[in-house]
N, C-alpha and C positions, 0 to 999 in steps of 0.2 A: 504495500499500499504506500504510495507516494507520502513525502514528509510535507508538512505545511512549510510555507514559504517563511514563516516567523522564525523557523528554526535556523535559516541561512542570513535572514536580512532583520536586525533588531528593530523595535518598533520605535518612532519617534521620541516616546516618552522614557526610553531606556537610554542611559548614558554608558558610552563606551570607557573601557578602564585603559587609557592611552599612558599609564604611567609605568614606564618600564625601568628597572634599577640599572644601575652601571654593572653591576654584577653580570646580570643576565646578558647584557651587551657584551660584556668580556667573554663570556662562556659562549656565545653565538659567534663571536670572531674567531675563537678557538676551533670551533667545529667546523666553520666555513671560512677558513681565511680568504682575505681579499688580496688579490694582486693587482695593483695598478698599472702594471705594464701593459702597453697595448699587444694584441693578439697579432702577432706577424702575419701577412698575408703569404699564403703558400704560392710559390713560385712555380710554374710549369716546368715540366722536365725539359732539357736541352734536347735538341735534336739528334745529338750523338748518343745521349742517355737513352732517349725512347728507342732509336734504332738498333742499339746493341741489345737492348732488352726483347724488343719484338722478333728480332731477327735470330737471336740465338739464347740468351741466358732463359728467358720465359716462353720459348717457342716450344710446342709439343713435338713429339717424335715424328708425327707426321709433315711437319713443317721443316724440320731438319732434313728429313729425307729428301724433301722437294729441292732445298737448296743444294745439298751435297751432289745430288744425282744430277741436278742441273748444271752444276761445274763439271762434275766429271764426264758427261757426255759432250758437253761444250768443249773441254780439252781433247778428249779422244776423236772426234768429229774433225775439229781442226786440225790435229797432228796429220790425220789420213788425207786430208785435202792438201796440206803442206807437201806432203810425200808425192802426192798425184802431181801437182804442178812442178815440183823440182824434176820429177822424172820425166814429164812430157817435155818441158822446155829444155832439159840436157839433150835429150836425145832427138828432138824435132831439129835441131841444127846440123845434126850428123847426117839425116836422111838425103838422100839424093833423088830429086824429082825430075822428071822429063818434062820441064816447062822452060819458057824464055826467063832469062834473069830476072827482069821487072816484074813478070807475072809470080815468078817464083818468092820473090820478096814480099810481094804483098800476101801472098798465100801463107807464108809462115806467119807474118805478122798478124793477119787475121785469126789464125788458129791459136796463135800465143796470146794474143788479147782475149781471145774468147775463155781460155783456161785460166789466164790471171783475173780475169772478171769473176770466175766461179771463186776463186780463192779470196778476193775481196769482198765479196757479197758473203760468203760463209764466216770471215772474220767480223765483218759487222752484224750478221745474224747470231753468233753465237755471245759476242758482247751484249747484244740486246737480250737475248735470252737470259745470261746470268742477271742482268739489270733488272728484268722483268721480274725474275724469282724473288728478288731482294724486295720489289716494290709489293709483291704479293704478301709477304710475310710482314712487311712495315704496316701495311694498311689493312690486312685481314679482310680484303674486300674479295666477295664472291664472284663479282663482275670480272675482276682483275683473273680471278682463277679460271674461268671460262675462256675469255679471250686467250689467255696464255696457252691453254690447250689448242685452241683454233691455229694459233700461229706455228705450234709444233705440227701440227697436222698439215698444214700448209708446208713447211719444209721438208717433211716426209714427202710430200708429193713433187716437190722440187728436186729432191734428191734422185728420183726416178725420172726427171726430165733431164737431168745432167748426165745420167747414165746413157740414156737414149741419143742424147746429143754428143756424147763422148764415143760412143761405139759407131753409131751411124754418120756423124758428120766428121768430127774431127780427126778420127782413126780409120776413116773410109777408104781413102786413097793412098794410105800409106803401106809399105812393104812388110808383111807379117815378120813381127818380132817378138822376143819374150818381154821386152819391156811394155809393150802394147798390152799384153796378158795382163801384166802387172798391174798398168793404169786401169784396166776393165774391173780386175780383182778389187781394187782399193775403191772404187766408184760403188761395188755392190756392198762393200763393208760399210761405206757411210749410208747406203739405203737401210741397211740392217741395224745400224746404230740410231738412225733418226726414227725407224719405227719402234724400236725397243724404247727410246727416250718417252715417245709419244704414250706408249702402253703404261711406261711406269709412271708417268706424271699424271694419266688419268686415274691410276690407282691411288696414288698420293691425294689426287683432288676428290675422290670419293670420301677420303678419310677425313678432309678438311672441311668437307661441304657443310656438314652440320654444325661445325663450330663456327664458319665464317657467316653462315646464314643467319644464325642466333644473333651473333654480333652486330650485322646489318640491321635486323628486326629491332634491337633494343636502341640502336642508334636514331633509327628512322621514327619509330613509333607505329600506331596503327590506323592514323588517319589517311583514308583512301587517297584524297588528292594529294597528301605528302608523298605518299608511298609511289603513286604514279609519276609525280615530277621528279622524284629521286631516282626512279628506274629510268626514265627518258633520259635524265642527266647523265647517270652512268654508263648506259649503253652508248651514248654520244661519246663520253670521255675515252671510253675503251675502244670505239671505233677510231678516234682520232689517234690513240697510242699505237693502234695496227697499222695506222697511216704514217706514222712517224718511220716506220721501217718499210713499208712496201712503196710508198712514193718515190722516197730518194733513191731506194734499190732499183727501181727501174730507171730513172733517169741517168743514174751513175751507170747500168749497164748499157744504156743505148748511147752514151757519149763515150764510152770506152770502146764498144764492140764495133759501132756503125761510122762513127763520125771522126773526121781529121780535125786535128786542132786549129788549121787555118780555116775551117768550114764556119761560115757564120752560124749555121744552125747548132754548132757546138757550144759557142758562147750564149745561145740563148737557152739551150739545154742546162747549163750550169746556172745562169741565171734563175731558171725554174726551179732547180734543185734547191736553191737558197730560200726561194718564196716559198716551196710547200713547207718549209718548217716554220716560217713566218705566219702563214694563214692557218696551220693547225694551231699553234700557239694562241693565236688571237681567237680562234673558235672557241676554244676553252675558256679563255679569259673572259670573252662576252658573255658565255654561258653561267659563269660563275658570278659575274657582276649584273647580270640580267640588262645587257644593253641591246635595244632592238637594232638601232642603227649599225652596230658592230656586227650582228648577226647577219643583217641585210647585206652588209659588204662581203662577210664571208660567204654567203649563200652565192652571189654573183661569181666570186672567185671560183667556187666549186664548179658552177656550170661551165666556166672559162676552162678548168682543169679537165673537166668531160670532154669537151671540144677538143683540147690539146691531144690527150689520149686517144680519141678516135681518129684523129688526124694521123697519129704516130702508128696505129694499127694498119690504118689503109696504106701508109708507106711501107710499112714491113711486107705486105701482101703484093706491093706493086713495082716500088724501087729496089727494095731491099730483099730480094727473093731468095738469093742463094748465101747469105751471109752466115759465118759460124754463129752458133747461139741464137738462132731465129726463134727457136721453140720456146726458149727459156724467156725471150723477151716478150712473145706473144702472151704466154701464160701469165706473166706480171702485169702485162696492159690489162687482159681481160679481168683479172682479180682487181687490179687498182679501179677499173670502171665500176666493178659491181660495189666495191667499197664506198667510191664515190657517192653512187644512186643512194645507197644506205645511209650514209652521211648526211644527203639531203632530207631524206625522209626524217631523220632523228634531230636534225636542226629544226626543222618545223615543229616537231613535238616538244623539244626544249622551249621554243619560242612560245607555243600555246600554254605550257604550264607556268609561264612566267607570273610571280606574285604569290606563289604557293609556300614560300619558305626556304627556297633553296639558297637564295642570295644570304640569308641569315646561317643556314647549315654550314655551308663552305666560306663563311666570312674570312677566314684566317689564310685562306688560298691566295698566293701571290702577294702575301705581307711579309715585308722583311724583318720587321721587327717584333719581337716577342713579347706578348703582355703577361703581367701576373694573374695568376688565377684566383679568383675571389672564392673562397669556401663558403660563405653565407648563401649563395644563391647558386642555382643550377647553371652551368654553362654550356653553350652550343657549340665552342670552337673546337671540341673534340671530335665533332662529325666531320670535320673538314679532311679526315684523313681516310674517308671511304674511297 
């Protein structure tokens, strides 16, 4: 039965006893000592501290396996690619071909450039692979985990394209020798390693999936508009991360294999190579800061990039018909075009969800200074690491 309010509030006629003795005050002070020192604000962990904790010290066994296997496969694939290039380049100069001297020089240069481009591409890819695995463990983002495995699958397919090019184009009109068999064998080893890396990282991803998906859910919450906005933003960001590898990789291959340095198209290609990095960075920045004018500029740049890739694809089927490494260029061109179309769709989705809290969640992105954490209220800057 509820008690009457008079037990909690005295009547106006009653007088409160406010006389407290000095002894009672002294006893209360001993029981609850008062510290007049201000409570220091808790400072956020530095990037180095957080990086070392997330990457290794506080990482689960699946995360450590992902990092170690990523580094191990990167070193092994790169080692076999270096051996393949050295073997091909050393023996190519000793081959005698029944061609005119000028034609022979162009022929050798084209084949050497193609194999050198494969090596340069794999150097870039393996560095990208290791850095991406570090990013996954630092952010604990399920979106990064998915995109990482897409990248590994694409590189496994590319290793098969390299084998086909090596066997049917680069070694096709050479006199049979043992070193050619060795080159083919090394290329097959690269295929096996790439497929094995993809399989092992899929198993690691399966283990880390529940951990990462829980972390993502805790950070975003269950508000539907926020969840949709965050999904669109992260899909866009991860497509941009893929573009950081594939767009420069295509332009680099095209410049090295196809073009001469005195060709005006070579200079244009190098400029586009630099612009691709800038446009991708601008796209992510405008998405974080919710800048419609910037996204419109990026949208137009994507359309121009799509037109550029279409033109290059047309040139590969018309002017550059018999160049070494043609299938590699075509594969990268088509993949880049598909990725650009996907980026256009995601850019529209990100724009549509402006005003749903993405700017606040990722407010610490692109901020050079580090703020102190206020423990008296919940901070949203921790969401910036998604």
